C-alpha positions as a Markdown table, in Angstrom:
| # | Residue | x | y | z |
|---|---|---|---|---|
| 1 | Unk | -3.3 | -5.7 | -1.4 |
| 2 | Unk | -6.8 | -5.8 | 0.4 |
| 3 | Unk | -6.2 | -9.4 | 1.1 |
| 4 | Unk | -2.9 | -8.9 | 3.0 |
| 5 | Unk | -4.0 | -10.3 | 6.1 |
| 6 | Unk | -5.5 | -13.6 | 4.4 |
| 7 | Unk | -2.3 | -13.8 | 2.4 |
| 8 | Unk | -0.1 | -13.3 | 5.7 |
| 9 | Unk | -2.1 | -16.0 | 7.6 |
| 10 | Unk | -1.8 | -18.3 | 4.6 |
| 11 | Unk | 1.9 | -18.1 | 4.2 |
| 12 | Unk | 2.6 | -18.4 | 8.1 |
| 13 | Unk | 0.0 | -21.3 | 8.2 |
| 14 | Unk | 2.4 | -22.9 | 5.7 |
| 15 | Unk | 5.5 | -22.0 | 7.4 |
| 16 | Unk | 4.3 | -23.4 | 10.6 |
| 17 | Unk | 3.0 | -26.6 | 9.1 |
| 18 | Unk | 6.4 | -27.3 | 7.8 |
| 19 | Unk | 7.9 | -26.4 | 11.3 |
| 20 | Unk | 5.7 | -29.1 | 12.8 |
| 21 | Unk | 6.5 | -31.5 | 10.2 |
| 22 | Unk | 10.4 | -31.1 | 11.0 |
| 23 | Unk | 9.8 | -31.1 | 14.4 |
| 24 | Unk | 8.0 | -34.7 | 13.8 |
| 25 | Unk | 10.8 | -35.7 | 12.0 |
| 26 | Unk | 14.0 | -34.5 | 14.0 |
| 27 | Unk | 12.6 | -33.0 | 17.2 |
| 28 | Unk | 13.6 | -29.6 | 18.6 |
| 29 | Unk | 17.3 | -30.6 | 17.8 |
| 30 | Unk | 17.8 | -26.7 | 16.8 |
| 31 | Unk | 17.7 | -25.9 | 20.6 |
| 32 | Unk | 21.5 | -26.6 | 20.8 |
| 33 | Unk | 22.4 | -23.8 | 18.3 |
| 34 | Unk | 23.5 | -20.7 | 19.3 |
| 35 | Unk | 22.2 | -17.5 | 17.9 |
| 36 | Unk | 25.4 | -16.7 | 15.3 |
| 37 | Unk | 24.6 | -20.5 | 14.1 |
| 38 | Unk | 20.7 | -19.4 | 13.4 |
| 39 | Unk | 22.2 | -16.3 | 11.9 |
| 40 | Unk | 24.6 | -18.5 | 9.6 |
| 41 | Unk | 21.6 | -20.5 | 8.5 |
| 42 | Unk | 19.7 | -17.7 | 7.4 |
| 43 | Unk | 22.7 | -16.3 | 5.5 |
| 44 | Unk | 23.4 | -19.7 | 3.8 |
| 45 | Unk | 19.6 | -19.6 | 2.5 |
| 46 | Unk | 19.6 | -16.1 | 1.4 |
| 47 | Unk | 23.0 | -16.9 | -0.4 |
| 48 | Unk | 21.1 | -19.9 | -1.8 |
| 49 | Unk | 18.0 | -17.8 | -3.2 |
| 50 | Unk | 20.3 | -15.5 | -4.7 |
| 51 | Unk | 22.0 | -18.4 | -6.7 |
| 52 | Unk | 18.7 | -19.7 | -7.6 |
| 53 | Unk | 17.8 | -16.2 | -9.0 |
| 54 | Unk | 21.1 | -15.1 | -10.9 |
| 55 | Unk | 21.7 | -19.0 | -12.5 |
| 56 | Unk | 18.0 | -19.4 | -13.2 |
| 57 | Unk | 18.3 | -23.1 | -11.9 |
| 58 | Unk | 19.0 | -25.1 | -8.8 |
| 59 | Unk | 21.7 | -27.9 | -8.2 |
| 60 | Unk | 19.1 | -29.8 | -5.8 |
| 61 | Unk | 15.6 | -29.9 | -5.6 |
| 62 | Unk | 15.0 | -26.5 | -4.2 |
| 63 | Unk | 13.0 | -23.5 | -5.3 |
| 64 | Unk | 12.8 | -19.9 | -3.8 |
| 65 | Unk | 9.5 | -20.0 | -2.2 |
| 66 | Unk | 10.7 | -23.0 | 0.0 |
| 67 | Unk | 13.8 | -21.2 | 0.9 |
| 68 | Unk | 11.8 | -18.1 | 2.0 |
| 69 | Unk | 9.8 | -20.3 | 4.0 |
| 70 | Unk | 13.0 | -21.6 | 5.7 |
| 71 | Unk | 14.1 | -18.1 | 6.5 |
| 72 | Unk | 10.6 | -17.2 | 8.4 |
| 73 | Unk | 11.2 | -20.5 | 10.4 |
| 74 | Unk | 14.8 | -19.7 | 11.1 |
| 75 | Unk | 13.7 | -16.4 | 11.9 |
| 76 | Unk | 11.1 | -18.1 | 14.7 |
| 77 | Unk | 13.8 | -20.2 | 16.0 |
| 78 | Unk | 16.2 | -17.3 | 16.7 |
| 79 | Unk | 13.6 | -15.8 | 18.4 |
| 80 | Unk | 12.9 | -18.7 | 20.6 |
| 81 | Unk | 16.7 | -19.3 | 21.2 |
| 82 | Unk | 16.9 | -15.6 | 22.4 |
| 83 | Unk | 13.8 | -15.8 | 24.3 |
| 84 | Unk | 14.9 | -19.2 | 26.0 |
| 85 | Unk | 18.7 | -19.1 | 25.6 |
| 86 | Unk | 20.4 | -22.0 | 23.7 |
| 87 | Unk | 20.5 | -25.6 | 25.6 |
| 88 | Unk | 23.2 | -28.4 | 25.6 |
| 89 | Unk | 20.2 | -31.0 | 24.6 |
| 90 | Unk | 16.8 | -30.7 | 22.9 |
| 91 | Unk | 15.3 | -29.9 | 26.2 |
| 92 | Unk | 11.7 | -28.8 | 25.0 |
| 93 | Unk | 8.8 | -30.8 | 23.7 |
| 94 | Unk | 7.4 | -30.7 | 20.3 |
| 95 | Unk | 4.5 | -29.0 | 21.7 |
| 96 | Unk | 6.1 | -26.7 | 23.5 |
| 97 | Unk | 8.1 | -25.7 | 20.6 |
| 98 | Unk | 4.8 | -25.1 | 18.8 |
| 99 | Unk | 3.4 | -23.6 | 21.5 |
| 100 | Unk | 6.2 | -20.9 | 21.3 |
| 101 | Unk | 6.0 | -20.5 | 17.4 |
| 102 | Unk | 2.4 | -19.5 | 17.9 |
| 103 | Unk | 3.1 | -17.3 | 21.0 |
| 104 | Unk | 5.7 | -15.2 | 18.7 |
| 105 | Unk | 3.3 | -14.7 | 16.1 |
């Protein structure tokens, strides 16, 4: 465990990279999500992980690692939503969303 900080930073870098790619593709469309909707997404993802673990296979192209990355990113989205409140539209730029992501970490 002597490399814990480096391991953490590596994983967070992977999470942020995926967050940035999804921002590029979809923008901050998640800004319209209420906190309960983000919680639902986390639970859906956790159930998907449980299904993969118990069945040993997945129905679509998914793996446990990518699902845990999704949970991290949904957690960051939830924290941003709690900080800003939800919006009626995608009201922030991709750059601001990434800055908020970094600020929360």
